[in-house]
GUKOL-82274 format. One record per residue (C-alpha): x, y, z; residue number from 0. Coordinates in pm, whole numbers. Example, Ala and Ser with C-alpha at 12.3 -4.5 7.8 and 13.67 -1.06 7.14 Angstrom:
<tises>
east;north;up;kero
1230;-450;780;0
1367;-106;714;1
</tises>
This chain:
<tises>
east;north;up;kero
3178;-530;-2289;0
3374;-492;-2601;1
3395;-774;-2862;2
3734;-630;-2966;3
4061;-773;-2863;4
4393;-580;-2884;5
4444;-756;-3222;6
4120;-720;-3390;7
4084;-352;-3288;8
4412;-255;-3436;9
4368;-464;-3759;10
4012;-306;-3781;11
4141;57;-3746;12
4419;0;-4009;13
4144;-128;-4252;14
3940;191;-4182;15
3664;1;-4011;16
3458;116;-3695;17
3612;26;-3370;18
3506;75;-3015;19
3807;297;-2910;20
4109;414;-3100;21
4407;171;-3058;22
4715;296;-2869;23
5053;154;-2941;24
5393;225;-3093;25
5449;113;-3448;26
5807;236;-3415;27
6091;138;-3176;28
5965;45;-2818;29
6279;-60;-2624;30
6337;158;-2311;31
6614;131;-2045;32
6371;105;-1755;33
6221;-195;-1884;34
6575;-343;-1968;35
6663;-333;-1615;36
6311;-457;-1485;37
6315;-777;-1712;38
6694;-839;-1752;39
6701;-793;-2125;40
6930;-512;-2231;41
7056;-359;-2559;42
7288;-441;-2715;43
7259;-796;-2632;44
6884;-788;-2694;45
6956;-712;-3069;46
7127;-1041;-3124;47
6925;-1278;-2877;48
6597;-1399;-2989;49
6472;-1462;-2627;50
6598;-1135;-2487;51
6445;-942;-2785;52
6108;-1103;-2743;53
6124;-1063;-2363;54
6181;-694;-2387;55
5945;-631;-2644;56
5669;-827;-2443;57
5757;-643;-2136;58
5645;-301;-2278;59
5304;-423;-2359;60
5261;-591;-2025;61
5400;-307;-1816;62
5295;-1;-2021;63
4970;-126;-2158;64
5050;-47;-2513;65
4841;-259;-2740;66
5087;-413;-2971;67
5427;-564;-2957;68
5698;-479;-3215;69
6042;-621;-3271;70
6310;-535;-3356;71
6453;-203;-3213;72
6648;-68;-3496;73
6675;-13;-3878;74
6993;-207;-3944;75
6897;-577;-3954;76
6834;-603;-4320;77
7110;-380;-4438;78
7361;-572;-4226;79
7258;-885;-4398;80
7327;-731;-4723;81
7682;-615;-4646;82
7655;-306;-4428;83
7890;-261;-4121;84
7698;-198;-3805;85
7790;-40;-3471;86
7589;-225;-3236;87
7523;56;-3004;88
7490;70;-2630;89
7225;3;-2367;90
7063;346;-2443;91
7175;390;-2810;92
7040;194;-3105;93
7268;23;-3379;94
7360;235;-3663;95
7535;195;-3998;96
7902;274;-4021;97
8001;123;-4351;98
7836;89;-4690;99
7921;-204;-4936;100
7869;-15;-5271;101
7986;353;-5231;102
8119;402;-5578;103
7908;162;-5800;104
7691;-143;-5780;105
7961;-398;-5912;106
7853;-724;-5765;107
7548;-607;-5590;108
7264;-869;-5608;109
6995;-1029;-5382;110
7182;-1319;-5192;111
7021;-1652;-5209;112
7071;-1703;-4848;113
6975;-1353;-4735;114
6722;-1486;-4475;115
6995;-1692;-4316;116
7230;-1396;-4279;117
7314;-1188;-3977;118
7054;-1112;-3745;119
6750;-1203;-3966;120
6707;-1545;-3804;121
6727;-1376;-3462;122
6436;-1158;-3562;123
6224;-1432;-3721;124
6279;-1643;-3399;125
6187;-1349;-3190;126
5864;-1301;-3383;127
5771;-1668;-3329;128
5832;-1648;-2966;129
5626;-1322;-2931;130
5341;-1490;-3136;131
5340;-1790;-2927;132
5363;-1611;-2584;133
5125;-1327;-2676;134
4849;-1551;-2827;135
4584;-1458;-3077;136
4464;-1148;-2903;137
4786;-953;-2934;138
4885;-780;-3239;139
5259;-840;-3359;140
5433;-593;-3538;141
5739;-674;-3752;142
5957;-362;-3783;143
6196;-285;-4058;144
6386;-23;-4263;145
6213;86;-4582;146
6324;47;-4949;147
6466;401;-4986;148
6675;375;-4654;149
6796;47;-4755;150
6926;190;-5076;151
7076;473;-4900;152
7258;261;-4654;153
7386;19;-4944;154
7546;311;-5138;155
7602;565;-4848;156
7395;882;-4817;157
7638;1089;-5023;158
7647;862;-5320;159
7283;789;-5296;160
7198;1162;-5302;161
7449;1203;-5585;162
7324;923;-5790;163
6962;1064;-5765;164
7080;1358;-5971;165
7381;1274;-6173;166
7336;896;-6225;167
6963;806;-6223;168
7036;456;-6383;169
7236;362;-6068;170
6994;535;-5844;171
6700;331;-5985;172
6895;13;-5964;173
6979;36;-5587;174
6608;131;-5536;175
6501;-184;-5703;176
6747;-411;-5521;177
6650;-265;-5196;178
6260;-314;-5281;179
6317;-683;-5364;180
6525;-739;-5044;181
6260;-544;-4834;182
5970;-754;-4986;183
6150;-1089;-4926;184
6236;-1004;-4552;185
5884;-853;-4499;186
5722;-1171;-4605;187
5962;-1392;-4395;188
5845;-1181;-4088;189
5485;-1227;-4170;190
5537;-1607;-4197;191
5712;-1604;-3870;192
5392;-1454;-3695;193
5404;-1073;-3778;194
5033;-938;-3809;195
5154;-608;-3950;196
5477;-494;-4121;197
5584;-141;-3994;198
5834;25;-4221;199
6037;316;-4120;200
6179;509;-4408;201
6366;806;-4288;202
6566;875;-4592;203
6236;941;-4799;204
6180;1236;-4583;205
6129;1583;-4750;206
6434;1685;-4531;207
6634;1450;-4780;208
6451;1374;-5103;209
6243;1632;-5284;210
5862;1586;-5325;211
5917;1559;-5701;212
6184;1280;-5648;213
5958;1106;-5418;214
5679;1106;-5664;215
5890;990;-5958;216
6117;736;-5796;217
6025;655;-5449;218
5647;607;-5467;219
5655;327;-5724;220
5886;143;-5518;221
5688;181;-5200;222
5363;94;-5407;223
5535;-240;-5509;224
5653;-315;-5151;225
5303;-258;-5014;226
5121;-464;-5293;227
5375;-752;-5254;228
5358;-799;-4866;229
5117;-1056;-4741;230
4990;-860;-4452;231
4869;-520;-4341;232
5139;-250;-4377;233
5236;72;-4206;234
5463;351;-4351;235
5651;580;-4126;236
5843;867;-4275;237
6022;1132;-4041;238
5990;1499;-4036;239
5735;1724;-4173;240
5574;1519;-4456;241
5288;1770;-4543;242
5450;1809;-4886;243
5436;1451;-4972;244
5148;1326;-4759;245
4930;1303;-5058;246
5176;1085;-5238;247
5225;869;-4919;248
4853;810;-4913;249
4871;663;-5264;250
5153;409;-5184;251
4906;141;-5072;252
4989;106;-4718;253
4705;63;-4468;254
4859;293;-4215;255
5052;620;-4218;256
5256;705;-3917;257
5354;1060;-3882;258
5530;1292;-3641;259
5400;1605;-3453;260
5583;1819;-3724;261
5284;1787;-3957;262
5096;2008;-3736;263
4705;1966;-3751;264
4589;1612;-3746;265
4254;1734;-3877;266
4437;1898;-4169;267
4629;1569;-4245;268
4311;1361;-4230;269
4161;1599;-4496;270
4451;1509;-4727;271
4456;1142;-4654;272
4082;1083;-4663;273
4001;721;-4667;274
4306;596;-4831;275
4506;515;-4534;276
4472;511;-4132;277
4653;809;-3976;278
4893;698;-3693;279
5076;939;-3439;280
5158;1198;-3358;281
5273;1240;-2992;282
5629;1403;-2998;283
5878;1120;-2870;284
6155;1384;-2801;285
5950;1674;-2689;286
5657;1524;-2515;287
5713;1163;-2425;288
6060;1184;-2299;289
6044;1490;-2076;290
5677;1485;-1992;291
5517;1601;-1762;292
5236;1341;-1752;293
4968;1628;-1774;294
5117;1747;-2110;295
5131;1388;-2242;296
4790;1339;-2177;297
4685;1680;-2297;298
4839;1625;-2640;299
4713;1273;-2668;300
4368;1391;-2598;301
4382;1659;-2842;302
4516;1435;-3122;303
4211;1198;-3036;304
3983;1499;-3044;305
4130;1590;-3389;306
4052;1242;-3534;307
4395;1042;-3501;308
4299;699;-3583;309
4560;501;-3399;310
4730;701;-3114;311
5108;644;-3106;312
5448;816;-3050;313
5532;1026;-3345;314
5868;835;-3385;315
6066;574;-3207;316
6042;600;-2816;317
6358;746;-2678;318
6540;475;-2483;319
6558;693;-2168;320
6188;767;-2177;321
6029;690;-1819;322
5793;403;-1827;323
5535;616;-1645;324
5534;860;-1946;325
5452;566;-2189;326
5165;443;-1966;327
5052;807;-1955;328
4955;764;-2336;329
4749;463;-2256;330
4588;640;-1968;331
4503;931;-2174;332
4328;722;-2427;333
4135;558;-2149;334
4020;871;-1992;335
3907;1017;-2333;336
3670;732;-2358;337
3553;710;-1975;338
</tises>
């Protein structure tokens, strides 16, 4: 009989400590349509209602067996509170940013005194409290959020952000600093509300958009400041093939690094990261978890375990139309591996 709970197992794994078996969870988006129908907590309503948000999150853990609960389901909560215009999406499509408050300059850009009372931030904080209360001390709670680089990009707009990185470095650094301060404030509010771990998704930091040199010079220091300033364990997820920045990511101070299948070999990635962070992933959400079949999901999961993945998880956010049985297969694969 193991002495580990789901919470102590995940926290130990993130700290690089020995565990009885690799935790299996999702550190990225977990809302799926099948669950929305089962429990009566559908998007887009569940993005703005704390009870529905918590209900949907808890249902994934209860019905799939994933060993953590994560809210919310998008990367727009903080940037909405800072002035971005949001399309709230549909039942099977996440909210997205459709308007940026500072596309030309940063005139008037500052950290609002009432940031934590704005937009959907109070909803997320209340949902975390509900999840913590209903899940108890044995269930790890993840507060999900957009990372500093993505926040900065949303405030300025991607085109301006990229242009500033080359032609207006002072503005580029200014918006990054503003984004970092806001991210730290919001993350610590989520910790106070009950989050055991802060899971940051920062897709704009990907080598697909920012060069490794820019990551090293501009992005890494802000991510380091964030990780050092948050009063909980932290996970950094960056989309795409991050092999060119993986070494830099490992020096950012996050306890966990979440990676996609695009990195290729888990074993090779572990060689780069070493003991600096726990490697999380890397089962493809669109190409394996979504279509299946179940045998393929289990095969890839067991291969990741064999290669040394330290937290078994989807490589990116779970597609909303993914069948529940496919998510369950991820947990079953882990259990079969240790049987």
